[in-house]
N, C-alpha and C positions, 0 to 999 in steps of 0.2 A: 555340341552336336548341332549340325546344320538341319534346319527344318525343310522337309521336302515340300515343294510348292506344286499344287495341282488345283486348277480352278474348278474341277468337277467334284472334288471331295469337300464336303461341308463338315466342319468340326467346330466345337465350341471354342470361343475365344478363351484366352487365359483366365480372364475374370469369370466368365460363365462356367468354365471347367471347375474352378475351385469354389465358386459360389454354391454350386449344386452339392459339393462334398462337405463344405464347412458349415453352411448356414443352417441346415436342419439341426445340427448340434448347437450352434451358436444361439439360435433363437430360443431353444430351451434354456440355455445358460443365461440369456438376457432376461427371460421371464423370472428365473431364479433371482437374478440381481434386483429386479423390480420388486419382487416379493420381499426379499430381505431388507431392501431399503425402506419399505413400508413398515416392516416389523420394527426396525430400529427407530422409526418415528415414535413408537410407544416407549422404547427404552429412553430416548431423549426426553420425552415428556416427564417420565417418572424420575429421571435423574435430575432434571432441572426444575421440578415443580415448585420448589421453594426458592428458586434463584431469580434474580432480576434479569438473567440472560434467557429465560424460558422462551419469550416471544421471538428473539433473534435466532436462537438455536433451531427452533421449530421452523422458522421461515426458511433458513438455509437448507434444512433437511427436506422441506417441501420442494425447494428449487432442485435439489439433487434427485428427488423422486420424479419430478417433471422431466428432467433430462434422461433418467432411466427409462421412462416411458417413451421418450423420443428415440432412444436406442432401439427399443423393441419395434417401434413403427418403421424406423429406417431399415431395420433388418428384414421386415416383411413386406412393406408397401412398394408397389412398382414405381411410385413417384420418384424414389431414390435409386432406381435401377442402375443408372449410369454413374452415380457418385455414392454408391452405398457405403463403401469402406470410409470414404472421406466424411460422410455424414455421421456414421457411427463414431468415428474418432472425434469429430467436433463435439457431438453431444456428450460423449463419455468424458472428454476433457473438461467441458464446462460444468458437468455435474460433479466431477472430482474436484474442480476448483472451488465450487461452493462448499464442499465438505472440508477442503483445505482451510478455507477461511474460518469455518466453524471450529475446527481443531485448534488453529493458532489463536483465534480471538478469545475462545472460551475454554481452552484446554481439554477439548473433547478427545483425549488421547486414545482411549481404548477402542473407540469405534473407528478412528482413523487408521491406526496401525493394524488392528486385528481383523478388519474386514475390507475397508475401502481401498487401501493401497494394494493388498494382495489380489483382491478381486479385479481391480483395474489391470494389474499386470497379467493375470491369467487370461483375461479377455484379449489383451494385446497379443499374447503368445498364440492363442487360438486363431487369430486372423493373420498371422505372420506371412503366409504365402502371398497375401493380398496387400500387405503393408509394405510400401517402399521404404528404403533407408532414409530418404529425405523426409517422408511423412513422420516416421518415428522420431527422428532427431528434432523435428519442429515441435511435436507434441510433448516430448519429454523435456526439452529445453524450456518450453513454455511453463510446464508444471513446476520445474525446479526454480525457475526465475520468480514465479508467483509466490511460491512458498517462502523463498528467501526474502523477497520484498515485504511480505506480510510479517515475517519474523522481525525484521528491522523496524517496520512501522509500529508494531506493538511492543517494541523494546524487550524482546525475549533475551534471556541470558546467553552469553557467548557459548557456554558449554552446550546448550541446546542447539544453537545454530551449527556449532562444529559437529555435533553428533549427527545432525541431519545431513550435512555435507558428506561426512564419512560414510553414512549409510546409503544415501540416495544415489550419489554419483557412481560408485562401483556397481550398485545394483542396476542402474540404468545402462551402464556400459556392458554389463553381462547380458541384459535383455537385448541390447543392440546386437551383440554377437549372435544371439539366438535368432533374432529377426533376420540378420544377414544370411546366416546359414540356411534357415528355412526358406527364405526367398530364393536363394541359389538352388537348393534342392528342389523347390517347387517348380522353378523354371525348367530344370532338367527333366523332372518327371512329366511335365506337360509336353515338352518336346518329344520325349519317348512315346507318350501316349498318342500324340498327333501323328508321328511318323509311322507307328504301328497301324493306326487307323488307315493312313494313306496306303501303306503297302498291302494291307488286306483288302483294300477297296478297288485298286486299279490293276489293270492288266499290264504285266511287265514289259511286253513288247510294244504295245500301242500307246501306253500311258493314258488310255481311256478307262472308264469304269469297267470292271469285269462283270460278267454276266450276273452273278449273285447280287452285287451291289447295285447294278443298274436296275434290275427287277425290283429290288427292295425299295429303292428311292422312288422309282417311277410309279409304283403302285400307290404310294402315299400321295404323290403329286396328283395322280389321276383322280384319287378320291377327293382331294381338297380343292381342286380347280374345276371351274365350270367349262372352260374351253381348253382342250388339249389335242394337239395333233401329233401324229407319230409317223416318222419316216424310217423305213427299213430299206437297207441297200446291201447289195452283194456285188463283189468284184467279179466281172465277167471273165470266164475262162482262167480263173486263178490257178487251177491245177496245172494247166499248161505252162504257166510261168515257173512253178516249182519243178515240173518235170524237165523243162527245156533249159533252165538257167540255174537251178539249184535253190535250196531253201534260203540261202542268204539273200538271193534276189527277191524271193517271196517276202522275206522279212522287211526288206527295203520298201517294197510296194505297200505292205501293211502300214509301215511307219509314215510313208508319204501320204497315204489316204487319210490316216488319223490326223496328221497335221492340217490337211485341207479342211477336214471336218471341224477342227477347233477354230480355224481361221474364218470359216464361212458361217459360223453360228454365233448366237448371242451368249452373254456371260452366264445366264441362268438356264440355258438349254442343257439337257442331259444327254451325253453321248456315251455309248457303251459298245464294247466289242462282244457280240453275242455268240460268235462262233469263229471258226477259222478265218473266213473272209466275209462274215456277215456283221453288220453294224446297225445299231438302233439309235434314233434320235427322238427324244421327247421334247416338244415345243409347247410350253404353257402359254396361255393367253394368245393363241395363234389360230386363226381360221384356216380352213383347208386351202383357200386360194393363196394365202400368204405362204403356207407350208409348201405348196406347189412351186412357188417362185424360189424359195430356198433350195428345194431339191434340184430344180433346173440349174440354178447357179452352181451348186456343188457338182452336178453331173458334167456341166460344161468345163468347169475348172479341172476336174479329173481327166477328162478327155484331152485337154490342151496341155497337161503337165508332162514334161519329160522327166523320167526317173533315171538317174545316172547310177550305174552299179558297175564298178571296175571300168572296163572299156565298153560296156554296153549302154545303150540308151533305150529304155523300155517305155512303152506307152500302154496304158490299160484304160478300160471303160468300166462303168458300173451301172447296174439296173436298180430301180427304185419302185417301192410301193408305198402309198400314202393312205392312212386311215385317220379317223378323228372321232372323238367322243361325241355321241349323239344319242337320240332316243333308242336307236337300234343297237348301238354299241355302248352299253351301260356298265360294262365291267372291263377290267384291264386285260384279262385273257382274250376277250373278243377283239379288243383293239389290236393286240399283237397278232392274233390269228388272221384278221382281215388284212393287215399290213403285209404279212407273209404271203397270203394268197395273191395279193396284187403284185408283189415282187415277182413271184413266179409267172404271173401273167405277162409282166414286162419282159421276162426272159423268153417266154414262149412266142412273143410277138416281135422278136428281133434284137433284144438286149439294148443296152445304152439308151435307155429311155425311162420315163417316169409315168406310172399308172396311178391315177387318183381315184379314190372311192367316190361312187356316185350316190349322193343322198336323194 
């Protein structure tokens, strides 16, 4: 499915989308892993208390606990925001490698098979929408290579090596299939969610924000920004266009004006179609003087633009009202009301002009 592109619609990235959905559960799971790893430290202690391997086994268990803690930190801390999955994968793989060494060097079989292996794979499956196939192949190939290298280094019997190969490679291949399928389904689900958000946020004719979305986003921006300017514009005598040339011509005018608004504004400005021929533009970090210059540029561009419809060449103009956030205009409703009043003042004083609020 193709993703619908529209610069006016803001939506989470793929990573942000799934981070919000996966990580609340994964963080709980990682806490559980840290807790169980700590509990197994006691089991290791009592199992090897009379063994010469006690110090070494405890050392590697502490290394595993350290990396389990790092997984928790990577899942929660903003420092890892842009490489969260890679960090979790790295720390999880290193912790698992420490336990792999303990298992092979000291025959710590029950802890390795009964907990560490399956817990590691469950964690992998939980993150599958965010794990690429390349990342999975790298970490599993690394794990299998380390295990086999250690088995040869410690002269493990061939039947144990063969059993590990027979067990680990098919299981890794199965998890790879799960990772691939979940990644594919995750991408499709994200595209569907993104497209639905775009379609519910934009006006179908103008491809600008619809009234509901524009008001919703603009209110938040007005609250969060210190300097906000508002331009309201209305196409002059638009009813005459529809009455004289038909609604198809009127639609062409709407689309042309919308294109001009997109071309003459900045990437972060909010443009919405507020009514039939009314448009609103929110300009953050913009003083009134600069907003006035933007409105004049748009007005002149509209006035100079020829709109071709069938064999007709149409020309239209627009009127503008400009208000801005100030001590007198401290809420969003007042900002829009003042802009609307100034727009009608522009129409009453001759149209095709810009009227700016006087502070």
